[in-house]
C-alpha positions in Angstrom: 91.1 48.6 162.3 87.4 49.2 163.8 84.0 47.0 163.2 81.0 48.4 163.8 77.2 47.7 163.3 75.0 50.6 163.3 77.5 52.5 165.0 77.9 50.3 167.8 81.6 49.2 168.4 82.2 45.5 167.3 85.8 45.2 167.7 89.1 47.1 167.2 92.6 46.3 166.8 96.0 47.9 165.5 100.0 47.1 165.5 103.2 48.9 164.4 104.4 46.8 161.8 107.2 47.1 158.5 105.3 48.3 155.4 106.0 44.7 153.8 103.6 43.6 156.0 101.0 45.6 155.8 98.8 43.6 153.3 98.9 40.5 155.4 98.4 42.5 158.8 95.4 44.0 156.9 94.1 40.7 155.9 94.1 39.1 159.4 92.0 42.1 160.8 89.4 41.9 158.3 89.0 38.0 159.2 89.4 38.9 162.6 86.3 41.4 162.5 84.1 39.1 160.7 84.6 36.4 163.2 84.0 38.2 166.2 81.8 37.1 169.3 79.8 40.1 169.6 78.4 39.6 166.0 79.3 40.4 162.4 79.6 43.9 161.7 77.9 46.2 159.1 81.2 48.2 158.6 84.9 47.3 158.8 86.9 50.3 158.6 91.0 50.0 158.3 93.5 53.0 158.3 96.9 53.1 158.1 99.6 56.2 159.4 103.1 56.4 158.7 105.4 56.3 161.8 109.1 57.8 162.1 111.2 54.9 163.2 113.2 57.1 165.3 110.1 58.3 167.6 108.8 54.4 168.3 109.8 53.5 171.9 110.4 49.9 172.8 109.6 48.6 176.2 109.9 45.3 178.0 106.4 43.5 178.4 105.0 43.3 182.1 105.5 40.0 183.7 102.1 37.9 183.7 100.8 37.0 186.8 97.8 34.6 187.2 95.6 35.3 190.3 93.4 32.0 189.9 90.3 33.5 191.0 87.6 31.6 191.4 84.3 33.2 190.6 83.1 36.9 190.4 82.8 37.3 194.0 86.6 36.3 194.4 87.5 38.2 191.3 86.2 41.1 192.9 87.9 40.7 196.1 91.0 40.7 194.4 90.8 43.3 192.1 90.4 45.5 195.3 92.6 44.3 197.2 95.0 45.3 194.2 94.0 48.4 194.2 94.3 49.1 197.7 97.7 49.2 197.2 97.7 52.5 195.3 94.9 54.5 196.0 92.6 54.8 199.3 89.3 54.6 197.1 89.9 50.9 195.4 86.1 50.4 196.1 85.2 53.7 194.4 87.3 52.6 191.2 85.5 49.5 191.1 82.1 51.3 191.0 83.3 53.4 188.5 84.2 50.3 186.3 81.0 48.4 186.8 78.8 51.1 186.5 80.1 52.6 182.9 78.0 51.9 179.8 79.3 52.3 176.2 82.3 54.5 177.0 84.7 54.6 173.6 87.8 54.7 175.7 89.1 54.4 179.1 88.5 56.1 182.5 91.5 58.1 183.7 91.2 58.2 187.4 92.9 60.3 190.3 94.6 57.9 192.8 94.0 60.5 195.6 90.6 61.7 195.1 88.9 59.1 192.6 87.7 62.0 190.4 87.5 61.5 186.8 90.0 63.4 184.9 89.2 62.7 181.0 87.9 65.9 179.0 85.2 64.1 177.5 83.7 61.4 180.1 81.9 59.6 177.1 84.6 59.0 175.1 87.3 58.8 177.7 91.0 58.2 176.8 91.3 55.8 173.6 95.1 54.4 173.7 96.6 54.2 170.4 99.8 53.8 168.5 101.3 50.3 170.2 102.0 47.0 169.0 104.1 43.8 169.8 107.5 44.2 168.3 107.7 40.2 167.6 104.9 40.4 164.9 106.1 37.1 163.7 105.7 35.3 167.3 102.3 37.4 167.5 100.8 36.2 164.2 102.2 32.5 164.9 100.2 32.6 168.3 96.3 33.6 167.3 96.2 30.0 164.9 93.5 29.7 162.7 91.0 32.5 162.3 88.4 31.1 164.2 90.5 31.1 167.3 91.7 35.1 166.6 89.6 36.7 169.0 90.4 34.3 172.3 93.9 33.8 171.3 95.0 37.3 170.6 93.3 39.0 173.5 95.5 38.5 176.1 98.4 39.4 173.9 97.0 42.6 173.0 95.9 43.3 176.1 99.5 43.0 177.4 100.8 45.2 175.0 98.0 47.8 175.9 98.8 47.5 179.8 102.5 47.7 179.1 102.1 51.2 176.9 99.8 52.6 179.4 102.5 51.5 182.8 105.3 52.9 181.0 104.5 56.4 181.6 105.5 57.2 185.1 102.3 59.2 185.8 99.9 55.9 185.8 100.1 53.7 188.7 97.8 50.9 187.9 95.1 49.9 185.2 92.0 47.6 185.6 90.4 46.3 182.7 87.0 44.1 182.0 86.8 43.0 178.7 83.4 43.9 176.9 83.4 41.1 174.8 80.5 38.4 175.8 82.9 35.1 175.8 86.1 36.6 177.2 85.6 36.7 181.1 89.3 37.3 181.9 90.1 40.6 183.6 93.3 42.2 184.7 95.3 44.7 186.7 98.5 46.0 185.8 100.8 47.5 188.3 104.4 47.6 189.3 103.8 44.1 190.2 103.2 42.9 186.9 100.1 41.8 184.7 97.5 40.0 186.8 95.3 38.1 185.0 91.9 37.7 186.9 89.8 34.8 185.6 86.1 35.0 186.2 86.0 38.6 186.5 82.3 38.7 185.0 79.7 36.1 183.6 80.4 34.3 180.5 77.7 36.5 178.1 78.1 39.8 179.9 78.5 42.6 177.4 79.3 44.8 180.3 83.1 46.2 180.3 85.2 48.8 181.0 89.0 50.3 181.6 90.3 52.8 184.2 93.8 54.1 184.5 94.8 55.2 187.9 97.2 58.1 187.9 98.7 61.0 189.6 99.7 63.7 187.3 100.6 67.1 187.3 100.2 67.0 183.6 96.9 65.5 182.5 97.0 66.9 179.0 100.6 65.6 178.6 99.7 62.1 179.8 96.5 61.7 177.7 98.8 62.6 174.8 101.1 60.1 175.6 98.4 57.1 175.7 96.9 58.4 172.6 100.0 59.1 170.0 103.2 58.0 171.2 104.0 55.3 169.3 105.1 51.9 171.6 106.1 48.5 170.7 106.2 46.1 173.4 108.9 43.3 173.6 109.3 40.1 175.4 105.7 39.1 175.8 105.5 35.7 177.8 109.6 35.5 178.6 
């Protein structure tokens, strides 16, 4: 699902479900798009693609680690400290993240040089074809329609981060949501999904996502992130 207003992205969501659940899922996504904190969209587009069940990879969800950051300054310190375990350019990765504007996808950043590797620097890399294996648990978690954008945000972020980290060339991911009401970001790495409250001030539309990698096959990595179907199991276990 993609919701937009005059070409400006409002919200998006996806899942991998059996055909029997398509109607319910489409309804939930439309209702979600209409209640998004970034505003009511002028257009809502829902696309459905068949996925070969034999091609779906199942992976265990990253464990969640709550970092308990107090304010934006503390959050920045924690992000940089976590990234320093993986790259000598942690500060530069942070600068990439906070300076980006209106990117449709994520930055792909070389861990050894901090160079951006996406073929299209404006589009970035758009992770797709992923979902939560237990769709009944996900549906139960979101509660009422009005609560969907807030309650589902963490689950969806864990799904995305788990798929991204399931590729051996990805070392870490750092994310700030562009939703003005969602101020919890994260760093995901081999230590888990690190929740970072207060990563930005409430009301800010600033947001971005960066994948830190070491890869001899960037094209193959991008193909995996954008096209390989992955279901994530055991969120919250």
